[in-house]
N, C-alpha and C positions, 0 to 999 in steps of 0.2 A: 365342488366344481367351481373353478375360478373363471369368471367370464372376462373376456377381453375388455380392457379399459379403452375409452374413447381417445384419450390423449396420451396414454403411456402403454405401449404394447411390448410385452416381453418376448424374448427369443431364446430358443434352446440351441446353444453352441456346443460343439464337441471338437476334439482334435480330429483333423482330417488328413487323408493321404491319398496318393494316387491321382492327383490333379493332372489334367492334360494341358489345359490352357488357362492362363490368368489374363483377363482383359483389363486394361487400364483405361482410365477416363480419357487419356490422350488418344486412344484408338489403338495403341500398341498392344500386341499379344505376346505373352511370354510363356513358353512351355516349362514345366517343372513340376516338382512334387511338393505339395504343401505339408509342412510339419505341424504348424500351429497358427491359430488366429486369435488375436485379442482386439481390444478396442483401438489400439494404436497402430498395430502392424500385422503383416502377414509374413510369416517366416517360411522360407523355401529351403529345400535340401541343396547344399552345395552352391548357394547363391545368397547375395545380400538380402536382408529383410526389406519389404516394401511398406511404404506408409499406407495404412488402411484406407485413408481418404482418397488415395490415388487409384484404388482397385474398384472397378465397377461390377465385375462378375467373375466367378470362378466356375469353370466347366470341367467336370471330372471325366476321366477316360471311359468312354462307352464300352469298349471291349472288356475292360477290367470289371465293370459293373455286370456285363452280361455273363462273364465267366463266373463271377461270384454267385449270381443268381442261379446258375446251373449246378453249382457245387452243393453236395448234400451237406446238411447240417452236421456239425461236429458232435461227437458223443457228449451228451450232457453230463454235467457233474452231478454227484449225489444230491447236492443242494437244489440244483435245477430240476432234477427228477422229482424230488419231493414237492417242490413248489408247483410244478405242473400237475402232479397227481392230486394235490390238495385243491388246486384251482378247478380241475375238471370235476372232482367230486362235488364241490360247492355249486358249480355251474349246473350240473345235472339235477341236483336237488332243487335249485331255483327254477330251472326250466319246467320242471313238473308242476310247479305252482303257477307259473305264468306262461302257458303255451302260446305260440304264435308271435312272440316278441322279435323285434329286429336284433336285439342284443341284450346282454346282461352286464351290469356294472358290479363286479365282485368287490372291488375296493376303489374308493374315491377319497384319497388322503391328501390333505394340504397342511403345510406347516410354515408359518410366518415367524421370523425372529428379527425384532428391531434391536439394533445395537445402540450403545450410549452416544455414539457420534452421529446418529441419524441415518446411517446406512442400514440396509436390511437385506435379508435373504428369504427366499421362498422355495420350498421343496414341494414337489407334486409327484404322487405315486398313483398310477392307474393300473388296474387289472380288469380287463374287459373281454368278454367273449362275443365274437361276431357271428350272428346267426342268419343274417340275410346278406345277399350279394350287394345290396345298396349301401351297406355299412363298411365295405372293404376300403373304400376311398377315404371315408371320414375317420374311421378308427384305425386304419392300417397304416397311417403315416402321420408324421409330425411336421407341421408347417407353422412356423412362428417367426415374429419379427420383433426387433427391439431397437431402441434409440442408441445410436453410437455415442460412445463417450460417457454413458451413464450406466449401462448394464453389461454384465458378462454372464453367460449361461452355459451349462454343460449338461450333457446327457449322462446320467450315472448308470443307467441300465435300460436295455430295450430287448427283451426276450420275446420270441414268438413260440408258443406251445402248440404243437400240432396234435390232432387226435391220434396219430400213429405213434406218439410217444417221443418224436424228435423235438429238439429245441434249437432254434436259430437265434443266436446272440447278436448284439450290435455289431454292424460292419461299417466302420468309419469311412471306407472308400465309397460308400453309396450316398454319403451326405452331399447335398448340393447347396451352395451358398450363392446368393445374389444380392444386389442392392437395387431394388425396384425404385423407380421414380414416380410411379403412379399407382393409385388405388383403384383406378377405373373411372370412366366418365370424366367429369370436371373436377375430380378430387385428386390432387397430386401430393404425395408424401415424399419428402426427402430426408436424408440423414438417418435412415434406418437400414439395418442389415437383416436379411431374411434367410432362414435355413430350412431346408426340406429334407426329411429322411423318410423314405418309403421302406417300411419294414418288410424284408423278404419272406417269401413262403407263406404269406397270409392268405388263408382260404376260409370259406364258410365253415364254421366250427372251431377255428383257431382262437386261442386266447392270447392277447397281447398284454405284456407286463412291462411297463416302462416307468422310469423314475428320472426326474430332472431337477436341477437346482439352478436358481437364478439369483444373482447377487446384484443389487442396486448399489454400486459403490460410489456413485456421484449423483445423488438425488437432486432434482432441481430446487427443492426446498428441504432442508434437513429437519424441519418441524412438520412436514406433511407425511402422513402415513395412513393409508386408507385400505386396510384389508377387507376383502369381501368373499363370501362363499355361498354357493347354492347347493342344496342337498338332494336334488331330484333330477331325473332325466326323462326325456320324452321318447327315447328309443327302447327303454326297457326298465326293469326294476333295479334298484340299488341295494345290494346286501349291506354294505357299510359305507357311509359317507361321514367323514370326520375332518375337523380342522382345528388347529391350535394356533394361538397368537401369543407370542412371548415378547414382553416389553421389559426394559430395565426397571429394577426396583425403584420406586419413587415416581415413575412415569404414569400419568393418568392414562387410562384406557376406557373409552366410552364405546358402547355398541348399541345397536338396535336390531331386533329380529322380527321377522314377519312370517305368517302362514304356518306356524308350528301347531300341529294338532294337540300335542300334549304340552301344557305349560311347563312341566318339569324338564323336558328335553330342551326347552328354549333357554333355560338358564345354564351357563357354562359351569363346568367343574373348574375350580381355581386352585392352583398349586403354587408354592413358592420355593425358590432356592435361595442361596445366599445373596444373589445379586439380580434376580429376575422374578417376574410373575408370569404364569402361563394360564391362559383361558382356553378351555377345551370343550368343543361341542361334538356330539356323536349321535347319528341317527342310524337305525338298522331297519332292514326290510321295508324300504320306502317304495311304494308302488309307482309305476310309471305315470307320467302325465299323458292322459289320453286327449288328443286334440279335439277341439270343437270349433265349429264355424264362429268367426268373429269373437274369439276369446281374448282375454288380456295377455300381456307379455309374460315371459318366463318368471321374472322376478316378482311379478304381481300375484302369482299363483303358487310358486314353489316355496318351500321353507328356505329362508335366506337370512344371512347375517352380514351387516356392514359395521365397520368400526373406524375409530379415529382417535388421535391422541389429544384432541381438544374438543370441548363440548358444544360451543356455539359457532356461528358463521362469521363472527367479527374478523377473524384472522384472514378468511378468504375475501371478505368485503374489502379490507384494507389492501390486501395484496393485489387483487384485480382492479380495484378502484384507482390505485396509484398509476397502474399502467394505462387504464382507459382515460383518465383525466389528461395525462400527458399526450395521448394519441388522438384526442378530439379537439385539439387547439388548431383552429383554422389559420392557414397562412394568409398573408395579404391577398395573394392571388385567388385562393378559394373563397375568401370573404367577398372580394369584388364580384366574382362569378355568381355567388349565391344571391347577393343583393340585386344583381342584374336579372337573375332568373325570376325573382319574386316581385319585381318592381311594379307589375300591373295587378298584383293580388290585393284585394280590398279587405279581406278578412283573414283571421288567423287560420281558419280551415283551408282557405285558398292557398295560403303560403305553404302550409303543411302538405297539401296535395301536390303542389308544384314540385317541392323537394322530394317527396316520396316517389312520385312517378319518374322523376329524373334518375334517382339512384336505382330504381327498379329496371328501367329501360336501358340506361346508358352505361351502367357498371355491370359488366358481365359476371355471372357467378362462376368463378374458378377458384378452387382452394389450393393453395401452395403452402404446405406446412413443413417446418423443419424442427419442430419441438414444441414444448409447452408454451414458451413465450409467444410464438405466433399462433398457437392453437387457442389459448385462453386470452392472451393479451391482444392478439390481432396486429395488423400492420398500421402504421400511422395513417390517419385519414387522408392527409395530403398526398401520400404516396399512392394510396388506393385510387384517389381521384385522378392523379396524373396517368397512371398506367391503365385505368379504366377496367379493372377487374379486381375481384376479391371474393373471399368466402363470406359466410354468414356474419361472423364477428367483424370482419373488415367493413362490410357494407353497413352494419349497425353503427360502427364508430363513425363512418363518413356521414351517415344520416344524422347522428347526434351533433357532429361538428357543424353541419349546415343548419340544423335547427338552432344551435347556439347563436349563429349569426342572425337568424331570423327572430331571435328573442323567444323561442319556444323551448320550454324546459323538457329535457328528455334524458333517458339513460339506456345504455345497453342492458339487456336482461338475458340470463341463461335459462333454458328450458330443456326438458326432454320432450320431444314430440309425442303425441298421444298414441302413436304406433310403437313406442318404446315403453320400457318400464316406467312406472310412476316414481318420481324421486321421493325418497323417504327423508323428509326434512328434519326428522328427529336427530339425525346424525350428519355432520358436515361431510361433504365429498366433492370431488372435482369431475365426476363422470356425467357430464351433460353432452347432448348431441347437437344442440342448435342454439343460436343466439338471435334474438329479435330486439325490438325497441319498444320502450314504454314512454310515451310522450303525453304531456298535458296540453291539449289543444282546446282552446276556448273554455278552459276550466274543467274539461272532461278527460279522465284517463283514457288513453287510446293506445292499444297495442298495434304495432305495425311490423310487418315482415317484409323487408325490402329485397329478399332473395328471389321472390317471385316476379315474373315479368308481366303478369296479366291481371293483377288484382287492383281494382279501382279503389281509390282512397274512400273509406278507411278499411277496405276488405283485407283479409289475410287468408292464408291457406287453411283448409280444414284440419290439418294435422297439428295446428297450433292451439285449437280450441280446448278449453277445459283442463289445462295443465297449470301447475304452479310454477312460478318464475322467480328467479333470484335477481332482484333489482339491485344492481351493483352500486350506483350512486346514492340511491335512497336507503340502502342497507335494510331492505325489507323483503319479505316473501309475499309476492302478489299472486293472484289467480287470473288467468286469461279466461274471460267469461265465454260461456256457450251462448250463441245468439238465439233469439226467439225464432221459432220456425219460419215466420214470414221474412225474417232477416237473412235466412239461408234457404230460400225457397225456389221452386220452379213453378211458373205460372203458364198454363196452356189454355189458349182460347181457340175454339173450333167453330167454324161455320160450315154447315152441311146443306147443300142445295140438292134436293131429290127431284128428279124428273118424273113425269107420269109413268114412264116405262120402267123406272127403277134405277136409272143411271144416277150416280152421285158425284158431285164435285165437292171436294173438301179443301177448305182454306184454314191453315193453322198458323198462329203466331205464338212464339215462345219467348218469354223474358225470364230473367233470373235475378237473384240477389245473393249477396255474401260470397262465400267460397264457391258456391255452385256456379255463379257467373264467371269468376276468374278461371276455374278449372275448365269450363267449356270454351271460354275464349282462347285459352292456351291450346286446346286441342284443335280448334278450327284455324287458329293462326299457324299451326305447325304443319297442316296438311295442304296438299296442292289443290288447285281449283277442281281438277277432275275427280280427286278423292272426295272433295266436298259434295260434288254432284252424286257420286256413288252412295255417300252416306244418306242423302235425302231420298234417293231411289230406294234404298233399303228401308227407310221409314215407311214409304208408301207401300212397298211390297209386304211389309209386316202386317198391314191392315187388310190387304187383299192381294193375292198373287197376280191378279189381272190389272192392278192399279198402274196408271201411267202418270209419271211426273210431268206437270205442266210448267212449274216455275219454282224457284227457291231464292232466298236471300240470306246472306250472312252479313250482319251489320256490326261495325266497330270491332272487328277482330283485331285490327292493328291499332285502333284508337282507344287507349286505356282510359282516357278522360271521360268517355261517354258510355252509357249503358250498352251492353252486348245483347243483341236479340237475333232470333232466327225466324224465318217464315217459309212456308212451302204451300204449294197448291198441287193437287193431283186429282185425277178423275178415275172412276171405276164404272165400267159399262153396265154391269148388272150386279149391284152390291147385295141387296137383301136376299136372304133365304126365302124360298117360297113353299108354302104348305096350303095348297088350294088357293083361296083368295087372300090368305094371310101373308103379310110381308114382315119378316123378322130382321131387325137391325141390331147389330152389335156396335156400340160406340167405340171409335178408335181410342186406344190407350186407356180405356175405362177400367179394364180388368187388371187386377193386381196379379201379375205373372209370378209363377213359382220362382223364377230366377231372382226376383227382388227380395224374397223372404226366406232364403236358404238357411238363415240363422235359427229358424224355428222348426227345422226339419226333424229334430230329435224329440223323442218322447219326454226326456228330462235332460237337465244340464247340471254339470258339476260346477261350472265356472260362469261368471256373468257374461252377458252379451256386451261387447264394447264397440260402439260405433265411433267414427271419427268426428261426427258433428251432429247437431240437431237436424231436423228435416221437415220441410213443408212442401206438399205437392197440392196444387190447386188447379181444378179443371172447370171450364165452363163450355157448354155446348149450346149452340143455337141451330136448330134443325128446321129447315123450311121444307114442307111436304106439299105435294100437289093437291088439288081439290078432290081427286078421287081416292085420297088416303084418309082413312078415318081411324083415329087412335083407339085401340082395343084394350091394351094393357101397357102401362108404363111402370118402371121401377118406383116403388113407393119410397117415401122419405124414411131415412134411417139416421140414427144418431147413436154412436158408440163412444164410450170413453173408458179410460183406465188411468191409473196413476202415471203412466208413462206416455200415453198417446191418445189421440181422438180421431174419429172418422165420422164424417157425415156426408150424405149424398141424397139425391132424389131427382125426379123429373116431374114436369107439370106442363099442361097445355096453356100457353100464354094467350093465344087467340086462335081462331081457326086457321089451320095451315102453318102453325108455328109452335114448336115444342122446345122447352128450355130444360137442360139438365146441368147439374153441378155436382162436384165432389171435392171434398177437402180432407186431406190426411196430414196430420201434424204429429210430430214426435219431438217435444222440447228437451227430453232427456238424452244424454249421450251413452249412459251406462244403465243396463237393466240387470238388477240383482238376480242371482241364481234362484233365490228363494221365491221370487215373483215370476219366474219363467212360465209356470203353468198358466197363470192368469193372463200374462202377456201373449202367450201362444194362442190361447182361446180367443182373445180380442182380435189378433191378426187373422186368425182363421175365419172368424165371423165376417170381418171386413172383406177378406178375399172371396168368400162365398157369395156375399152380396154383389161384389163387383162383376160377377159373371152374368148378372141379369141383363136381359135384352128388352128391346122395344118392339111391340107388336102393333101392326096396322092392318086394317082391312082395305084391300084394293077393290073399291066398289065398281070399277070398270072391268075387273077381271071376269072372264067367262067361266 
């Protein structure tokens, strides 16, 4: 299974016909029948060819599509009948072994062929049975995009085998072609053409059998070739998954494999012809990936192969470094602006913070990509500064350009965020999803992510933690550290005033550090004042349904230079539970709710637990009780520890009328190994059980 690349997305193109309307970028609409499409032109019947760049969208005749959809499938050929019968026999056999699956992958075939001139082709053949309604959309259509001027793609075959024995073949008139300008949100992609083909007559029980071929006839670098293949699926079992990579004789081919259960299958079969060498992997009867809460990404758990035609990263360092050095040269205008921005800063940390916060707040995150050069190379820092928007690499280049002016050494670095697959640095590749910055501030390595608007220097988003980074200027592989729990913590301080009759007033202050602070600042900055009030009312009501919000504060939601804090005050008319003259108190937010620990809900795990960051939660409670309240039982002190986390808590009477309670829950690790799951689960369950404890007082004035 070939996963979509971040910067190079392929598309399946086919001859098309029956077009109703061709929309031009000028706004003009031309009726006609499309005979063919390639990278340069769109050929119409009885009309001159159109330049491909001038065409924005092709809409096909709705009536023709409807008529085709209603038409019964043509009588299948003997070859199609045999293919369908064989597929259903294999599917039935597999379904008996794996009941309840969403689908079955009968064949998952890939074939890469690199040519001596650096161009290459890729063939993909899929045979899949759809067993659940939810898969009709995902497996019953082909939607793919490719960069214009570099790739041409065609559908070689697209048959639908129905349980009644009918076969529906590829119908080119149903193909829709468009040129989208946006990938959604703030990410805009230009220079790509997308094709959609919905296979007709697909129903639950149908088998789709399609084959495509893509030719990269104009690669952006003829010495870059990075095939990759995954051998497992999350929707159902895979009977056969195979991939071959053919390179010219004399061309080096390096590969790295992961997650193979049998070392023998991890090694490819190698065959030679007169002018080429082929590497071939094949896995059979691969069980499905069964999802678990907080599990790693696909490539981190599935058998996977990545390859390249060179062994180390120097070629990528040189290529990207040349682009980045040229694009981080500050113009005289940017240099003057930067010096003015930091003129009052007294230390290097203050200079770095001023520049970091400026790029975060004043340069809006908007990605506009038209190919690899802007994807990997980014736009010139001076252009990004002038137009006041850019993507992650654009903002990283601007940050470096301004740091250069301030005399702070820095470099753009590429990472995969920790909610994506971990980059296998044993083999070079270009499939990164994010760019941040590594700076040397006051002699300390400091990773900065200027795409976020809410992270106070030197904070970064939690998805940056614990990943390896490609340091372009330093030509090294670095690791973004996971902060200590207190450096990514939540600190809650409660003061409870209890009246003789049992009414309680609760005052709470909340402060944060690390990504926890930035994430919450972003949330409260983005919501309206009335929505903020509702959030605090919800806090109070979660403690007691009768709670009444008295006041609340949101501090420094807009001011990134200062710590972000929250505070609220609420009252509860009759908070403690009563049992005769005993008053039972449950401390607010003391209990570890089930919703916080869903990752340990299973008896056992196959895959590790993967959090996005470390965690620290710290609680202090000061409870003032009236003279008629006498402490009967308080939660005893507890101290739990494991290789992955620790928990401590307890209550004590400080003096008459005053009780102090504390709790501390720390998890310095981001990933919990599956082998240690049982011990980790036991630890969390003990902590959660303790956190249910309550405080018992005797009301000496009660009758």
